[in-house]
C-alpha positions in Angstrom: 77.8 27.3 35.5 76.6 24.7 33.0 78.7 24.9 29.8 75.5 24.6 27.7 73.8 27.4 29.3 73.4 30.9 27.8 75.5 33.5 29.5 72.7 36.1 29.2 70.2 34.0 30.9 72.7 33.1 33.6 73.2 36.8 34.3 69.4 37.4 34.6 69.0 34.4 36.8 71.8 35.5 39.1 70.3 39.0 39.3 66.9 37.6 40.1 68.4 35.3 42.8 70.3 38.2 44.3 67.1 40.3 44.3 65.2 37.5 46.0 67.9 37.1 48.6 67.9 40.8 49.2 64.1 40.8 49.6 64.4 37.9 52.0 66.4 40.2 54.3 64.2 43.3 53.8 60.7 42.0 53.6 58.3 41.7 55.2 59.3 45.0 56.9 57.5 45.5 60.2 56.2 49.1 60.9 58.6 50.9 63.2 55.9 51.3 65.9 55.7 47.5 66.2 59.3 47.3 67.2 58.9 49.8 70.0 58.4 48.8 73.6 54.7 48.9 74.6 53.6 51.0 77.5 50.0 51.1 78.7 49.1 54.6 79.9 48.2 54.9 83.6 45.2 57.2 83.8 44.4 58.8 87.1 41.7 61.2 88.2 42.5 65.0 88.4 44.1 66.8 90.2 46.5 63.9 90.1 48.7 63.3 87.0 50.4 60.3 85.6 54.0 59.9 86.9 56.9 61.7 85.3 58.5 59.8 82.4 62.0 58.6 83.1 62.7 56.5 79.9 65.1 58.0 77.3 63.8 56.2 74.2 60.5 56.3 72.3 57.7 53.8 73.0 54.3 52.8 71.7 51.9 54.1 74.4 48.5 52.5 74.5 45.8 54.8 75.9 42.4 53.3 76.8 40.0 56.2 77.3 36.3 55.9 78.0 33.4 58.3 77.4 31.0 58.4 80.3 27.8 60.5 80.7 27.3 60.9 84.4 25.1 62.9 86.8 26.8 64.5 89.8 26.9 67.7 91.8 28.2 70.9 90.1 27.7 72.7 93.4 26.5 71.5 96.8 22.8 70.5 96.3 22.9 71.2 92.6 23.2 68.3 90.1 24.1 68.3 86.5 24.6 65.7 83.7 28.2 65.8 82.6 29.6 64.3 79.5 33.1 63.2 80.3 36.3 61.5 79.2 37.1 58.9 81.8 34.3 59.9 84.2 35.9 63.1 85.4 36.0 66.8 84.5 38.5 67.5 83.2 39.1 64.2 81.4 42.0 62.1 82.7 45.4 63.5 81.7 47.5 61.6 79.1 51.3 61.8 79.5 53.7 60.7 76.7 57.2 61.5 75.5 58.3 63.4 72.4 58.7 60.8 69.6 56.3 58.3 71.2 53.7 56.6 69.0 50.3 56.8 70.7 47.7 54.1 70.1 44.4 55.6 71.4 41.4 53.5 72.1 38.2 55.5 72.6 35.3 53.6 74.1 31.8 55.2 74.0 30.3 53.1 76.8 26.9 51.4 76.3 24.3 53.2 78.3 25.5 56.6 77.0 22.9 58.4 74.9 25.0 60.3 72.3 27.8 59.8 69.8 31.1 61.3 70.8 34.7 61.5 69.5 38.0 63.2 70.4 40.1 65.9 68.9 43.6 66.1 70.4 45.5 69.3 69.8 48.8 67.4 70.0 48.0 65.5 66.8 49.5 66.6 63.5 46.7 65.8 61.0 43.2 66.8 60.0 40.7 67.0 62.8 43.1 65.9 65.4 41.6 62.4 65.2 38.0 63.5 65.4 36.8 61.7 62.2 38.6 58.4 63.1 37.0 58.3 66.5 33.3 59.3 65.9 31.4 56.5 67.4 27.9 55.7 68.8 27.4 54.3 72.3 28.5 50.7 72.7 31.4 51.1 70.2 35.2 51.5 70.3 37.4 53.5 67.9 41.2 53.1 67.6 43.7 55.4 65.9 47.4 56.0 66.0 49.5 59.2 65.9 53.0 60.3 66.6 53.8 62.8 69.3 56.0 65.1 67.3 56.1 68.3 69.3 56.6 68.6 73.1 54.0 70.7 74.9 50.8 70.7 77.0 47.8 70.3 74.8 44.0 70.3 75.2 41.8 67.5 73.9 38.1 67.7 73.6 35.0 66.2 71.9 34.4 67.6 68.5 31.0 66.1 67.8 28.3 68.7 66.7 27.2 70.8 68.4 30.8 71.1 69.6 30.2 73.9 72.0 27.5 71.9 73.8 29.7 68.8 74.2 32.6 71.0 75.6 30.2 72.9 77.8 29.1 69.7 79.3 32.6 68.8 80.4 34.2 67.0 77.4 37.8 68.2 77.6 41.1 67.3 79.1 44.8 67.6 78.4 47.7 65.5 77.0 51.3 66.3 78.0 54.1 65.6 75.5 57.2 65.7 77.6 60.4 66.9 75.7 62.8 64.1 74.7 65.3 65.3 77.3 62.6 64.9 80.0 61.3 67.3 82.7 63.1 68.2 86.0 61.6 66.4 89.0 59.5 68.5 91.4 57.9 67.7 94.7 54.3 68.1 93.6 52.5 68.0 90.2 48.8 69.0 89.9 46.3 69.1 87.0 43.7 71.8 87.0 41.4 73.0 84.2 38.9 75.8 84.1 35.5 75.5 82.4 32.3 77.5 82.0 28.9 75.9 82.5 25.4 77.1 81.5 22.5 75.9 83.6 18.8 76.9 83.3 18.7 77.9 87.0 20.8 80.5 88.7 24.2 80.0 90.4 23.7 77.4 93.1 20.0 76.9 92.4 19.2 73.5 93.9 18.1 70.3 92.2 18.9 68.8 88.8 19.8 71.6 86.3 19.6 71.3 82.5 22.0 72.8 79.9 20.9 76.3 78.7 21.9 76.7 75.1 20.9 80.4 74.9 23.1 81.3 77.8 26.0 79.4 76.0 25.4 81.3 72.8 25.3 84.6 74.7 28.5 83.6 76.6 26.8 84.2 80.0 27.9 81.3 82.1 26.2 80.3 85.3 29.3 78.7 86.6 33.0 79.2 85.9 34.8 76.6 87.9 38.0 74.6 88.4 37.9 70.8 87.8 34.2 70.7 87.0 32.6 71.8 90.2 32.1 74.6 92.6 34.4 73.7 95.5 36.3 71.0 93.7 39.6 72.4 95.0 38.5 73.8 98.4 38.0 72.5 101.9 39.0 68.9 102.2 39.7 68.9 98.4 42.4 71.6 98.7 45.7 70.9 97.1 48.6 70.4 99.5 52.3 71.3 99.8 54.9 72.1 102.4 56.7 75.4 102.6 59.9 75.1 100.5 58.5 72.3 98.3 58.4 72.9 94.5 55.0 72.8 92.8 54.3 72.3 89.1 50.8 72.9 87.9 49.4 71.9 84.5 46.6 74.4 83.9 44.3 74.5 81.0 41.0 76.1 79.9 38.4 73.8 78.4 35.9 76.7 77.8 33.9 76.5 75.7 33.9 80.4 75.8 35.6 82.0 78.8 39.4 82.6 78.9 41.2 82.7 82.3 43.4 85.3 84.0 45.0 82.6 86.1 46.5 83.8 89.4 47.5 82.2 92.7 47.0 84.7 95.6 50.0 84.5 97.9 52.7 83.4 95.5 54.7 84.5 92.4 55.1 82.0 89.6 58.9 81.3 89.3 58.3 80.0 85.7 55.4 80.2 83.3 55.6 78.1 80.2 53.4 80.4 78.1 50.6 78.6 76.3 52.1 75.2 77.2 55.1 75.6 75.0 58.8 75.1 75.5 59.8 78.6 76.6 59.2 80.1 79.9 58.8 83.6 81.5 60.1 84.2 85.0 58.5 86.0 88.0 54.9 86.2 86.7 51.9 87.3 88.8 49.0 86.5 86.4 49.0 84.6 83.1 46.3 84.7 80.4 45.2 81.3 79.1 42.9 81.1 76.1 40.0 78.6 75.7 41.4 75.4 74.2 44.9 76.5 75.6 47.1 75.8 78.5 50.1 76.8 80.6 52.6 75.2 82.9 53.4 77.2 86.0 56.1 76.4 88.6 56.5 77.9 92.0 57.7 77.3 95.5 55.5 78.3 98.5 57.9 79.8 101.1 55.7 80.2 104.2 52.7 78.3 105.6 49.1 79.4 104.9 46.4 79.2 102.3 47.2 80.1 98.7 44.1 80.8 96.6 43.7 79.9 93.0 41.5 82.3 91.1 40.5 83.6 87.7 41.5 87.2 88.4 38.4 88.3 86.5 37.2 88.3 90.0 33.4 88.0 89.8 34.1 84.6 88.1 36.0 83.7 91.3 33.7 85.0 94.0 30.3 84.8 92.2 30.6 81.9 89.8 32.9 79.4 91.5 36.4 79.9 89.9 38.3 79.5 93.2 40.6 76.8 94.7 43.0 76.4 97.5 46.5 75.2 98.2 47.0 74.4 101.9 50.7 75.0 102.8 52.2 73.7 106.0 55.6 74.4 107.6 57.5 76.6 109.9 56.8 80.3 110.1 59.5 82.5 108.4 59.0 86.1 109.7 62.0 87.3 107.7 59.8 86.6 104.6 56.3 87.1 105.9 55.8 88.7 109.3 52.6 88.8 111.3 50.9 92.2 111.0 50.0 94.6 113.7 46.6 96.3 113.8 45.6 99.3 115.9 42.9 101.9 115.7 43.7 105.3 114.3 44.3 108.0 116.8 41.3 110.1 117.8 42.6 113.1 116.0 43.1 111.3 112.7 41.3 112.8 109.7 37.9 111.4 108.9 35.9 111.1 105.7 32.8 113.3 105.6 29.6 111.4 106.4 27.8 110.3 103.2 24.1 109.5 102.8 23.2 105.8 103.1 22.9 104.0 99.8 20.5 101.5 101.3 17.0 102.2 100.0 14.6 103.4 102.6 11.6 101.1 103.2 8.3 102.2 101.7 5.9 103.3 104.5 3.5 100.5 105.2 0.6 101.0 107.6 0.7 98.6 110.4 -2.8 97.4 109.7 -1.9 96.7 106.1 1.2 94.9 107.2 -0.8 92.8 109.7 -3.2 91.8 107.0 -0.4 90.8 104.8 1.0 88.5 107.4 -2.4 87.1 108.4 -2.2 88.6 111.9 -5.2 90.3 113.6 -4.4 94.0 114.1 -4.7 95.4 117.5 -4.3 98.8 119.0 -1.0 97.8 120.6 0.2 96.3 117.4 -0.5 99.5 115.5 1.2 101.6 118.1 4.5 99.8 118.7 7.3 98.4 116.6 7.5 94.6 116.1 9.1 92.8 119.0 12.2 90.7 118.1 10.3 87.4 118.6 7.6 88.4 116.1 7.7 87.6 112.4 9.1 90.6 110.5 6.6 92.8 108.6 6.8 92.5 104.8 8.4 96.0 104.4 11.0 95.2 107.1 11.7 91.9 105.4 12.2 93.7 102.0 14.5 96.2 103.6 16.5 93.4 105.3 16.9 91.6 102.0 18.0 94.9 100.4 20.6 95.4 103.1 21.8 91.8 102.7 22.1 92.1 98.9 23.9 95.5 99.1 26.4 94.6 101.9 26.7 90.8 102.4 26.0 88.9 99.2 29.2 89.7 97.3 31.3 87.6 99.8 28.8 85.3 101.5 26.9 84.8 98.2 23.2 85.6 97.5 22.1 82.3 99.0 24.3 82.7 102.1 26.3 79.6 101.4 29.7 81.4 101.3 32.8 80.3 99.4 34.4 77.2 101.0 37.7 78.0 102.7 37.4 81.8 101.9 34.1 83.3 103.1 32.1 81.3 105.8 28.5 80.4 105.1 25.7 82.4 106.8 23.0 79.9 105.7 22.7 76.8 107.9 25.6 78.1 109.9 26.2 76.5 113.3 28.2 79.6 114.3 25.3 81.9 113.5 22.7 79.7 115.1 24.6 79.4 118.3 25.9 83.0 118.5 23.5 85.4 116.7 24.5 88.3 119.1 28.1 87.8 118.2 27.2 88.0 114.6 25.7 91.4 115.3 28.9 92.5 117.0 30.9 91.4 114.0 28.6 93.4 111.7 29.0 96.4 114.0 32.7 96.1 114.9 34.3 93.9 112.3 36.5 90.9 113.0 39.8 89.3 112.0 41.4 86.0 112.7 40.4 82.3 112.7 36.8 81.3 112.8 35.3 77.8 112.7 32.0 77.3 110.9 30.4 73.9 110.4 33.7 72.4 111.2 35.7 74.3 108.6 38.4 76.8 109.5 38.4 80.3 108.0 41.0 83.0 108.6 40.0 86.3 107.1 39.1 89.9 107.8 35.6 91.4 107.8 35.5 95.2 108.2 32.8 96.9 110.3 29.8 97.8 108.3 28.5 101.3 108.1 24.9 100.4 108.8 22.2 101.9 111.0 20.9 100.1 114.1 17.7 99.3 112.3 19.6 97.9 109.3 21.9 95.7 111.5 18.9 94.3 113.4 17.0 93.8 110.1 19.8 91.9 108.4 20.6 89.7 111.4 16.9 88.8 111.7 16.8 88.1 107.9 19.7 85.7 108.1 18.1 84.0 111.1 14.7 83.6 109.6 15.4 83.1 105.9 18.8 81.3 106.0 18.7 79.4 109.3 15.0 78.6 109.8 15.1 80.6 113.0 13.2 83.5 114.6 14.0 87.2 114.8 16.7 87.5 117.5 17.2 91.2 118.2 15.9 94.7 117.5 17.4 98.1 116.9 17.4 99.0 120.6 19.7 96.0 121.3 22.0 97.1 118.6 22.1 100.6 120.1 23.2 99.0 123.4 26.0 97.2 121.6 27.1 100.4 119.9 27.0 102.3 123.2 29.0 99.6 125.0 31.6 99.8 122.2 32.2 103.5 122.8 32.7 103.1 126.6 
């Protein structure tokens, strides 16, 4: 210290120097996220999911998510314009770890027509990021959030009208794994249910537009898994081997219809209710709200086809909410034995006969019918019933359609296209076209076991139908002419022969 200096000033100067030294060690302080290792999220198309996280410390996870308006099939032969995250419905799944800092980049691609944004239910903060990410086509938005709570969360577009954006497919899920991680399993799958509202009826062909009134009335045309009728059936079925563990991340995008999620042929070992931390065991069906989720875990024990459904079953069999898991492996008869079927003994009690519920055809004079079809009436034409090779009269055709609607359409669908992997198609069916008489036998006698139609294998049971000879002939001819571009193939007399042969 200089002997001429003032002690007080010396103390001040020393304090200031100390403070400056201290600041040199403290500032400039980098944000904590900038010191984290950086991981760029791998995004894959559903039903695949990003790989399980094995790191044990937080990271900054960079997510690059696009918005894409795309036209594709919602059902075979039916096209629809979807609004998507990442080009898929549901949007590509994001997977991070509890404590991670997520840097999300949302790109509304040039060529899109509308502004979009994203609201992630995993975000703690107003709007879930919606305000920060509202952008017009040709722009990118970026925002950062911390994944505070583990769970499986829905994300969706929150641009007005929100219901319309979600109804067009703008939803997906983000999984925040707990800090301690998730146990490994053999298979992980990503499935979301959504409801769609088209101007045409279910499976009406061509390009279909969005029907706002149906959406307001909550009367969906389609309720499907992963954005399309048949997205998880046939060649797209999920796969596993008997004894392998399966974890399924399941969510409901909506915008309106909840799900009674069920897999026919298995019991859920664990259900993490509403995507949270706690699980219930040995569950058959679990309710999932719109904008909600669940994680189910199970182990198929025997080979065969497991069927994913919304157990509000007309959604499954009449609107498309059906999927398949094809399980291979060794038979285990100690768990699931093959059944034995035999006819009841002759003296078994029988139900009393009940009147047919099929409406009788209105009487139509043959001359009137002939005029309606453009044919020239003759004495013979008036006197006899139509031959199998002739075009069916209008009344016969109406009756055939009524028989089909009352007895066949619930499974094989009103348009005859069936349900892939479950109910074989009758329309454009190689099986029907090659063996129409066998189809009549099936209607008359029922059938069980494997069947191959248009190259796809089916293994189900169809009971015999309680129909008159006239009705069987009519419905077979209807399927031939209206669904297979063929001709009438048999008449009631032929069906009587089949019925008589059965009783011998």
